[in-house]
GUKETOR-809582 format. One record per atom (N, C-alpha, C): residue in one letter; residue number from 1; atom name; x, y, z. Coordinates in steps of 0.2 Angstrom, whole numbers. Layout:
BEGIN
+-----+-----+------+-------+-------+-------+
! res !   n ! atom !    c1 !    c2 !    c3 !
+-----+-----+------+-------+-------+-------+
!   A ! NUM !   CA !     X !     Y !     Z !
...
+-----+-----+------+-------+-------+-------+
! end
This chain:
BEGIN
+-----+-----+------+-------+-------+-------+
! res !   n ! atom !    c1 !    c2 !    c3 !
+-----+-----+------+-------+-------+-------+
!   M !   1 !    N !     4 !    -6 !     0 !
!   M !   1 !   CA !     0 !     0 !     0 !
!   M !   1 !    C !     5 !     6 !     0 !
!   R !   2 !    N !     3 !    11 !    -4 !
!   R !   2 !   CA !     6 !    17 !    -4 !
!   R !   2 !    C !     5 !    21 !     2 !
!   R !   3 !    N !    10 !    25 !     4 !
!   R !   3 !   CA !    10 !    29 !    10 !
!   R !   3 !    C !     4 !    34 !    10 !
!   S !   4 !    N !     3 !    37 !     5 !
!   S !   4 !   CA !    -3 !    41 !     4 !
!   S !   4 !    C !   -10 !    38 !     6 !
!   E !   5 !    N !   -10 !    32 !     3 !
!   E !   5 !   CA !   -16 !    28 !     5 !
!   E !   5 !    C !   -17 !    26 !    12 !
!   F !   6 !    N !   -11 !    25 !    15 !
!   F !   6 !   CA !   -11 !    23 !    22 !
!   F !   6 !    C !   -12 !    29 !    27 !
!   E !   7 !    N !   -10 !    35 !    24 !
!   E !   7 !   CA !   -11 !    41 !    28 !
!   E !   7 !    C !   -19 !    43 !    28 !
!   V !   8 !    N !   -22 !    41 !    23 !
!   V !   8 !   CA !   -30 !    42 !    23 !
!   V !   8 !    C !   -33 !    37 !    28 !
!   L !   9 !    N !   -30 !    31 !    28 !
!   L !   9 !   CA !   -33 !    26 !    33 !
!   L !   9 !    C !   -32 !    29 !    41 !
!   V !  10 !    N !   -26 !    32 !    42 !
!   V !  10 !   CA !   -25 !    35 !    48 !
!   V !  10 !    C !   -29 !    41 !    50 !
!   R !  11 !    N !   -30 !    45 !    45 !
!   R !  11 !   CA !   -35 !    51 !    46 !
!   R !  11 !    C !   -42 !    48 !    48 !
!   D !  12 !    N !   -44 !    43 !    44 !
!   D !  12 !   CA !   -51 !    40 !    45 !
!   D !  12 !    C !   -51 !    37 !    51 !
!   G !  13 !    N !   -46 !    33 !    53 !
!   G !  13 !   CA !   -46 !    30 !    60 !
!   G !  13 !    C !   -46 !    34 !    66 !
!   Y !  14 !    N !   -43 !    40 !    65 !
!   Y !  14 !   CA !   -43 !    45 !    70 !
!   Y !  14 !    C !   -50 !    48 !    71 !
!   E !  15 !    N !   -53 !    49 !    65 !
!   E !  15 !   CA !   -60 !    52 !    65 !
!   E !  15 !    C !   -65 !    47 !    68 !
!   R !  16 !    N !   -63 !    41 !    68 !
!   R !  16 !   CA !   -68 !    36 !    71 !
!   R !  16 !    C !   -68 !    36 !    78 !
!   L !  17 !    N !   -63 !    39 !    81 !
!   L !  17 !   CA !   -64 !    40 !    89 !
!   L !  17 !    C !   -70 !    45 !    90 !
!   P !  18 !    N !   -73 !    44 !    96 !
!   P !  18 !   CA !   -79 !    48 !    97 !
!   P !  18 !    C !   -77 !    55 !    98 !
!   E !  19 !    N !   -81 !    60 !    96 !
!   E !  19 !   CA !   -80 !    67 !    96 !
!   E !  19 !    C !   -78 !    69 !   103 !
!   W !  20 !    N !   -81 !    66 !   108 !
!   W !  20 !   CA !   -79 !    68 !   115 !
!   W !  20 !    C !   -72 !    66 !   117 !
!   V !  21 !    N !   -70 !    61 !   114 !
!   V !  21 !   CA !   -63 !    59 !   115 !
!   V !  21 !    C !   -58 !    64 !   111 !
!   R !  22 !    N !   -60 !    65 !   105 !
!   R !  22 !   CA !   -56 !    69 !   101 !
!   R !  22 !    C !   -55 !    76 !   104 !
!   G !  23 !    N !   -61 !    79 !   107 !
!   G !  23 !   CA !   -61 !    85 !   110 !
!   G !  23 !    C !   -56 !    86 !   116 !
!   K !  24 !    N !   -54 !    80 !   119 !
!   K !  24 !   CA !   -50 !    80 !   125 !
!   K !  24 !    C !   -42 !    79 !   123 !
!   I !  25 !    N !   -41 !    78 !   116 !
!   I !  25 !   CA !   -34 !    77 !   114 !
!   I !  25 !    C !   -31 !    83 !   113 !
!   K !  26 !    N !   -25 !    84 !   116 !
!   K !  26 !   CA !   -21 !    90 !   116 !
!   K !  26 !    C !   -14 !    89 !   115 !
!   N !  27 !    N !   -11 !    92 !   111 !
!   N !  27 !   CA !    -3 !    91 !   110 !
!   N !  27 !    C !    -1 !    84 !   109 !
!   V !  28 !    N !    -4 !    81 !   104 !
!   V !  28 !   CA !    -2 !    74 !   102 !
!   V !  28 !    C !    -1 !    74 !    94 !
!   A !  29 !    N !     5 !    72 !    92 !
!   A !  29 !   CA !     6 !    71 !    85 !
!   A !  29 !    C !     5 !    64 !    83 !
!   L !  30 !    N !     2 !    62 !    77 !
!   L !  30 !   CA !     1 !    56 !    74 !
!   L !  30 !    C !     7 !    55 !    69 !
!   L !  31 !    N !    11 !    50 !    70 !
!   L !  31 !   CA !    17 !    49 !    65 !
!   L !  31 !    C !    16 !    42 !    62 !
!   I !  32 !    N !    19 !    41 !    56 !
!   I !  32 !   CA !    19 !    35 !    53 !
!   I !  32 !    C !    26 !    33 !    51 !
!   E !  33 !    N !    28 !    27 !    52 !
!   E !  33 !   CA !    35 !    25 !    51 !
!   E !  33 !    C !    34 !    18 !    47 !
!   D !  34 !    N !    38 !    16 !    44 !
!   D !  34 !   CA !    38 !     9 !    41 !
!   D !  34 !    C !    38 !     3 !    46 !
!   E !  35 !    N !    42 !     4 !    50 !
!   E !  35 !   CA !    43 !    -1 !    56 !
!   E !  35 !    C !    47 !     2 !    62 !
!   P !  36 !    N !    47 !    -2 !    67 !
!   P !  36 !   CA !    51 !     1 !    73 !
!   P !  36 !    C !    58 !     1 !    71 !
!   D !  37 !    N !    62 !     6 !    73 !
!   D !  37 !   CA !    69 !     6 !    72 !
!   D !  37 !    C !    72 !     2 !    78 !
!   E !  38 !    N !    79 !     1 !    77 !
!   E !  38 !   CA !    82 !    -3 !    82 !
!   E !  38 !    C !    82 !    -1 !    89 !
!   A !  39 !    N !    83 !     6 !    89 !
!   A !  39 !   CA !    83 !     9 !    96 !
!   A !  39 !    C !    76 !     8 !    99 !
!   T !  40 !    N !    70 !     9 !    96 !
!   T !  40 !   CA !    64 !     7 !    98 !
!   T !  40 !    C !    63 !     0 !   100 !
!   R !  41 !    N !    66 !    -5 !    96 !
!   R !  41 !   CA !    65 !   -12 !    97 !
!   R !  41 !    C !    69 !   -13 !   104 !
!   R !  42 !    N !    75 !   -10 !   105 !
!   R !  42 !   CA !    78 !   -11 !   111 !
!   R !  42 !    C !    74 !    -9 !   117 !
!   E !  43 !    N !    72 !    -2 !   117 !
!   E !  43 !   CA !    68 !     1 !   122 !
!   E !  43 !    C !    62 !    -3 !   124 !
!   E !  44 !    N !    59 !    -6 !   119 !
!   E !  44 !   CA !    53 !   -10 !   121 !
!   E !  44 !    C !    54 !   -17 !   122 !
!   G !  45 !    N !    60 !   -19 !   122 !
!   G !  45 !   CA !    62 !   -26 !   123 !
!   G !  45 !    C !    59 !   -31 !   119 !
!   L !  46 !    N !    59 !   -29 !   112 !
!   L !  46 !   CA !    56 !   -34 !   107 !
!   L !  46 !    C !    61 !   -39 !   105 !
!   K !  47 !    N !    59 !   -45 !   105 !
!   K !  47 !   CA !    62 !   -51 !   102 !
!   K !  47 !    C !    63 !   -50 !    95 !
!   P !  48 !    N !    67 !   -54 !    91 !
!   P !  48 !   CA !    68 !   -54 !    84 !
!   P !  48 !    C !    61 !   -55 !    80 !
!   D !  49 !    N !    57 !   -59 !    83 !
!   D !  49 !   CA !    51 !   -61 !    80 !
!   D !  49 !    C !    45 !   -57 !    82 !
!   E !  50 !    N !    46 !   -52 !    86 !
!   E !  50 !   CA !    41 !   -47 !    88 !
!   E !  50 !    C !    41 !   -40 !    85 !
!   T !  51 !    N !    36 !   -37 !    85 !
!   T !  51 !   CA !    35 !   -30 !    82 !
!   T !  51 !    C !    30 !   -26 !    86 !
!   L !  52 !    N !    29 !   -20 !    84 !
!   L !  52 !   CA !    24 !   -16 !    86 !
!   L !  52 !    C !    20 !   -13 !    81 !
!   L !  53 !    N !    13 !   -12 !    82 !
!   L !  53 !   CA !     9 !    -9 !    77 !
!   L !  53 !    C !     9 !    -2 !    79 !
!   G !  54 !    N !     9 !     0 !    85 !
!   G !  54 !   CA !     9 !     7 !    87 !
!   G !  54 !    C !    13 !     8 !    93 !
!   L !  55 !    N !    15 !    15 !    94 !
!   L !  55 !   CA !    18 !    16 !   101 !
!   L !  55 !    C !    17 !    23 !   103 !
!   Y !  56 !    N !    14 !    24 !   109 !
!   Y !  56 !   CA !    13 !    30 !   112 !
!   Y !  56 !    C !    19 !    33 !   116 !
!   R !  57 !    N !    21 !    39 !   115 !
!   R !  57 !   CA !    27 !    42 !   119 !
!   R !  57 !    C !    24 !    48 !   122 !
!   G !  58 !    N !    25 !    50 !   128 !
!   G !  58 !   CA !    23 !    56 !   131 !
!   G !  58 !    C !    21 !    56 !   138 !
!   V !  59 !    N !    18 !    61 !   140 !
!   V !  59 !   CA !    15 !    62 !   147 !
!   V !  59 !    C !     8 !    61 !   146 !
!   P !  60 !    N !     5 !    55 !   149 !
!   P !  60 !   CA !    -2 !    53 !   149 !
!   P !  60 !    C !    -6 !    59 !   152 !
!   H !  61 !    N !   -12 !    60 !   149 !
!   H !  61 !   CA !   -17 !    65 !   151 !
!   H !  61 !    C !   -18 !    65 !   158 !
!   T !  62 !    N !   -18 !    59 !   161 !
!   T !  62 !   CA !   -19 !    59 !   169 !
!   T !  62 !    C !   -13 !    61 !   173 !
!   A !  63 !    N !    -8 !    62 !   170 !
!   A !  63 !   CA !    -2 !    64 !   174 !
!   A !  63 !    C !     0 !    71 !   172 !
!   R !  64 !    N !    -3 !    74 !   169 !
!   R !  64 !   CA !    -2 !    81 !   167 !
!   R !  64 !    C !    -4 !    86 !   173 !
!   G !  65 !    N !     0 !    89 !   176 !
!   G !  65 !   CA !    -1 !    94 !   181 !
!   G !  65 !    C !    -3 !   101 !   179 !
!   E !  66 !    N !    -4 !   105 !   184 !
!   E !  66 !   CA !    -5 !   112 !   182 !
!   E !  66 !    C !     0 !   115 !   178 !
!   G !  67 !    N !     6 !   113 !   179 !
!   G !  67 !   CA !    12 !   116 !   175 !
!   G !  67 !    C !    13 !   114 !   168 !
!   Y !  68 !    N !     9 !   108 !   166 !
!   Y !  68 !   CA !    10 !   106 !   160 !
!   Y !  68 !    C !     8 !   111 !   154 !
!   G !  69 !    N !    12 !   111 !   149 !
!   G !  69 !   CA !    11 !   116 !   144 !
!   G !  69 !    C !    13 !   123 !   145 !
!   V !  70 !    N !    16 !   124 !   151 !
!   V !  70 !   CA !    19 !   131 !   152 !
!   V !  70 !    C !    25 !   131 !   149 !
!   G !  71 !    N !    26 !   136 !   144 !
!   G !  71 !   CA !    32 !   136 !   141 !
!   G !  71 !    C !    32 !   131 !   135 !
!   M !  72 !    N !    38 !   130 !   132 !
!   M !  72 !   CA !    38 !   126 !   126 !
!   M !  72 !    C !    37 !   118 !   129 !
!   T !  73 !    N !    32 !   115 !   126 !
!   T !  73 !   CA !    31 !   108 !   127 !
!   T !  73 !    C !    30 !   104 !   121 !
!   L !  74 !    N !    35 !    99 !   120 !
!   L !  74 !   CA !    35 !    95 !   114 !
!   L !  74 !    C !    28 !    91 !   114 !
!   P !  75 !    N !    26 !    90 !   108 !
!   P !  75 !   CA !    19 !    85 !   108 !
!   P !  75 !    C !    21 !    78 !   110 !
!   D !  76 !    N !    16 !    75 !   113 !
!   D !  76 !   CA !    16 !    68 !   114 !
!   D !  76 !    C !    16 !    65 !   106 !
!   T !  77 !    N !    18 !    59 !   106 !
!   T !  77 !   CA !    18 !    56 !    99 !
!   T !  77 !    C !    15 !    49 !    99 !
!   I !  78 !    N !    11 !    48 !    94 !
!   I !  78 !   CA !     8 !    41 !    93 !
!   I !  78 !    C !    11 !    39 !    86 !
!   T !  79 !    N !    15 !    34 !    86 !
!   T !  79 !   CA !    18 !    32 !    80 !
!   T !  79 !    C !    15 !    25 !    77 !
!   L !  80 !    N !    12 !    25 !    71 !
!   L !  80 !   CA !     9 !    19 !    68 !
!   L !  80 !    C !    14 !    16 !    64 !
!   Y !  81 !    N !    15 !    10 !    64 !
!   Y !  81 !   CA !    20 !     6 !    60 !
!   Y !  81 !    C !    17 !     3 !    54 !
!   Q !  82 !    N !    17 !     5 !    48 !
!   Q !  82 !   CA !    14 !     3 !    42 !
!   Q !  82 !    C !    15 !    -4 !    41 !
!   E !  83 !    N !    21 !    -6 !    40 !
!   E !  83 !   CA !    22 !   -13 !    38 !
!   E !  83 !    C !    19 !   -18 !    43 !
!   P !  84 !    N !    21 !   -18 !    49 !
!   P !  84 !   CA !    17 !   -23 !    54 !
!   P !  84 !    C !    10 !   -22 !    54 !
!   I !  85 !    N !     7 !   -16 !    53 !
!   I !  85 !   CA !     0 !   -16 !    53 !
!   I !  85 !    C !    -3 !   -20 !    47 !
!   E !  86 !    N !     0 !   -19 !    41 !
!   E !  86 !   CA !    -2 !   -22 !    35 !
!   E !  86 !    C !    -1 !   -30 !    36 !
!   E !  87 !    N !     4 !   -32 !    39 !
!   E !  87 !   CA !     5 !   -39 !    40 !
!   E !  87 !    C !     0 !   -42 !    45 !
!   A !  88 !    N !    -1 !   -38 !    50 !
!   A !  88 !   CA !    -6 !   -41 !    55 !
!   A !  88 !    C !   -13 !   -41 !    51 !
!   A !  89 !    N !   -15 !   -36 !    47 !
!   A !  89 !   CA !   -21 !   -37 !    44 !
!   A !  89 !    C !   -22 !   -43 !    39 !
!   E !  90 !    N !   -16 !   -44 !    36 !
!   E !  90 !   CA !   -16 !   -50 !    31 !
!   E !  90 !    C !   -17 !   -57 !    35 !
!   E !  91 !    N !   -13 !   -57 !    41 !
!   E !  91 !   CA !   -13 !   -63 !    45 !
!   E !  91 !    C !   -20 !   -64 !    48 !
!   D !  92 !    N !   -23 !   -59 !    50 !
!   D !  92 !   CA !   -29 !   -60 !    53 !
!   D !  92 !    C !   -35 !   -60 !    48 !
!   G !  93 !    N !   -34 !   -59 !    42 !
!   G !  93 !   CA !   -39 !   -59 !    37 !
!   G !  93 !    C !   -44 !   -53 !    38 !
!   I !  94 !    N !   -42 !   -47 !    40 !
!   I !  94 !   CA !   -46 !   -41 !    41 !
!   I !  94 !    C !   -43 !   -35 !    37 !
!   S !  95 !    N !   -47 !   -30 !    37 !
!   S !  95 !   CA !   -44 !   -24 !    33 !
!   S !  95 !    C !   -39 !   -20 !    37 !
!   V !  96 !    N !   -34 !   -17 !    33 !
!   V !  96 !   CA !   -29 !   -13 !    36 !
!   V !  96 !    C !   -33 !    -7 !    39 !
!   A !  97 !    N !   -38 !    -5 !    37 !
!   A !  97 !   CA !   -42 !     1 !    40 !
!   A !  97 !    C !   -44 !    -1 !    47 !
!   R !  98 !    N !   -46 !    -7 !    48 !
!   R !  98 !   CA !   -48 !    -9 !    55 !
!   R !  98 !    C !   -42 !   -10 !    59 !
!   V !  99 !    N !   -37 !   -13 !    57 !
!   V !  99 !   CA !   -31 !   -13 !    61 !
!   V !  99 !    C !   -28 !    -6 !    63 !
!   V ! 100 !    N !   -28 !    -1 !    58 !
!   V ! 100 !   CA !   -26 !     6 !    60 !
!   V ! 100 !    C !   -31 !     9 !    65 !
!   A ! 101 !    N !   -38 !     8 !    64 !
!   A ! 101 !   CA !   -42 !    11 !    69 !
!   A ! 101 !    C !   -41 !     8 !    76 !
!   E ! 102 !    N !   -40 !     1 !    76 !
!   E ! 102 !   CA !   -39 !    -2 !    83 !
!   E ! 102 !    C !   -33 !     0 !    86 !
!   T ! 103 !    N !   -28 !     1 !    82 !
!   T ! 103 !   CA !   -21 !     3 !    84 !
!   T ! 103 !    C !   -22 !    10 !    87 !
!   I ! 104 !    N !   -25 !    15 !    83 !
!   I ! 104 !   CA !   -26 !    22 !    85 !
!   I ! 104 !    C !   -30 !    22 !    92 !
!   W ! 105 !    N !   -35 !    18 !    93 !
!   W ! 105 !   CA !   -39 !    18 !    99 !
!   W ! 105 !    C !   -34 !    15 !   105 !
!   H ! 106 !    N !   -30 !    10 !   103 !
!   H ! 106 !   CA !   -26 !     7 !   108 !
!   H ! 106 !    C !   -21 !    12 !   111 !
!   E ! 107 !    N !   -18 !    16 !   106 !
!   E ! 107 !   CA !   -12 !    21 !   108 !
!   E ! 107 !    C !   -15 !    27 !   112 !
!   F ! 108 !    N !   -21 !    29 !   109 !
!   F ! 108 !   CA !   -24 !    35 !   113 !
!   F ! 108 !    C !   -27 !    33 !   120 !
!   A ! 109 !    N !   -28 !    26 !   121 !
!   A ! 109 !   CA !   -30 !    24 !   128 !
!   A ! 109 !    C !   -24 !    25 !   132 !
!   H ! 110 !    N !   -18 !    24 !   130 !
!   H ! 110 !   CA !   -12 !    25 !   134 !
!   H ! 110 !    C !   -11 !    32 !   135 !
!   H ! 111 !    N !   -13 !    37 !   130 !
!   H ! 111 !   CA !   -12 !    44 !   131 !
!   H ! 111 !    C !   -17 !    46 !   137 !
!   F ! 112 !    N !   -23 !    43 !   137 !
!   F ! 112 !   CA !   -27 !    45 !   143 !
!   F ! 112 !    C !   -26 !    41 !   149 !
!   G ! 113 !    N !   -20 !    38 !   150 !
!   G ! 113 !   CA !   -18 !    35 !   156 !
!   G ! 113 !    C !   -19 !    28 !   157 !
!   M ! 114 !    N !   -22 !    24 !   153 !
!   M ! 114 !   CA !   -22 !    17 !   154 !
!   M ! 114 !    C !   -16 !    13 !   153 !
!   D ! 115 !    N !   -14 !     9 !   157 !
!   D ! 115 !   CA !    -8 !     5 !   156 !
!   D ! 115 !    C !   -10 !    -1 !   151 !
!   E ! 116 !    N !    -5 !    -5 !   150 !
!   E ! 116 !   CA !    -6 !   -11 !   145 !
!   E ! 116 !    C !   -12 !   -16 !   147 !
!   V ! 117 !    N !   -12 !   -17 !   153 !
!   V ! 117 !   CA !   -17 !   -22 !   156 !
!   V ! 117 !    C !   -24 !   -19 !   155 !
!   E ! 118 !    N !   -25 !   -13 !   157 !
!   E ! 118 !   CA !   -31 !   -10 !   156 !
!   E ! 118 !    C !   -34 !    -9 !   149 !
!   V ! 119 !    N !   -29 !    -7 !   145 !
!   V ! 119 !   CA !   -31 !    -7 !   138 !
!   V ! 119 !    C !   -33 !   -14 !   135 !
!   Q ! 120 !    N !   -29 !   -19 !   137 !
!   Q ! 120 !   CA !   -31 !   -26 !   134 !
!   Q ! 120 !    C !   -37 !   -28 !   137 !
!   E ! 121 !    N !   -39 !   -26 !   143 !
!   E ! 121 !   CA !   -45 !   -28 !   146 !
!   E ! 121 !    C !   -51 !   -25 !   143 !
!   R ! 122 !    N !   -50 !   -18 !   141 !
!   R ! 122 !   CA !   -55 !   -14 !   137 !
!   R ! 122 !    C !   -56 !   -18 !   130 !
!   E ! 123 !    N !   -51 !   -19 !   127 !
!   E ! 123 !   CA !   -51 !   -22 !   121 !
!   E ! 123 !    C !   -55 !   -29 !   121 !
!   R ! 124 !    N !   -54 !   -33 !   126 !
!   R ! 124 !   CA !   -57 !   -39 !   127 !
!   R ! 124 !    C !   -64 !   -38 !   128 !
!   Q ! 125 !    N !   -66 !   -33 !   132 !
!   Q ! 125 !   CA !   -73 !   -32 !   133 !
!   Q ! 125 !    C !   -77 !   -29 !   126 !
!   K ! 126 !    N !   -73 !   -26 !   122 !
!   K ! 126 !   CA !   -76 !   -23 !   116 !
!   K ! 126 !    C !   -76 !   -28 !   110 !
!   G ! 127 !    N !   -72 !   -34 !   112 !
!   G ! 127 !   CA !   -72 !   -39 !   107 !
!   G ! 127 !    C !   -67 !   -38 !   101 !
!   L ! 128 !    N !   -62 !   -34 !   103 !
!   L ! 128 !   CA !   -56 !   -32 !    98 !
!   L ! 128 !    C !   -51 !   -38 !    99 !
+-----+-----+------+-------+-------+-------+
! end
């Protein structure tokens, strides 16, 4: 899939988040990379046969105090990894658009303060 097509899926996936959620998102950049680089793989403790679909980096919404954003504050980032997302879609027999939307939801859940266990429990409840 061309990057421009993937970018459209990311935009659409973001727009699938409920309006009340999007309205609370502040200072977050959505990025796209082909796959996690070696530094990210080491940081995340990935084995050679493991990868990431997405990664949230930043200060979770729940941890931002009164001083957050005073002065220059770099945005949090959510990086979506195009190649692993396309591979996951093919392996699971689902659309790339669905994997993108689910990954965006997952990473924004981290932005709003959920840890991995909480995110996975919510996903289980939603049937994801």
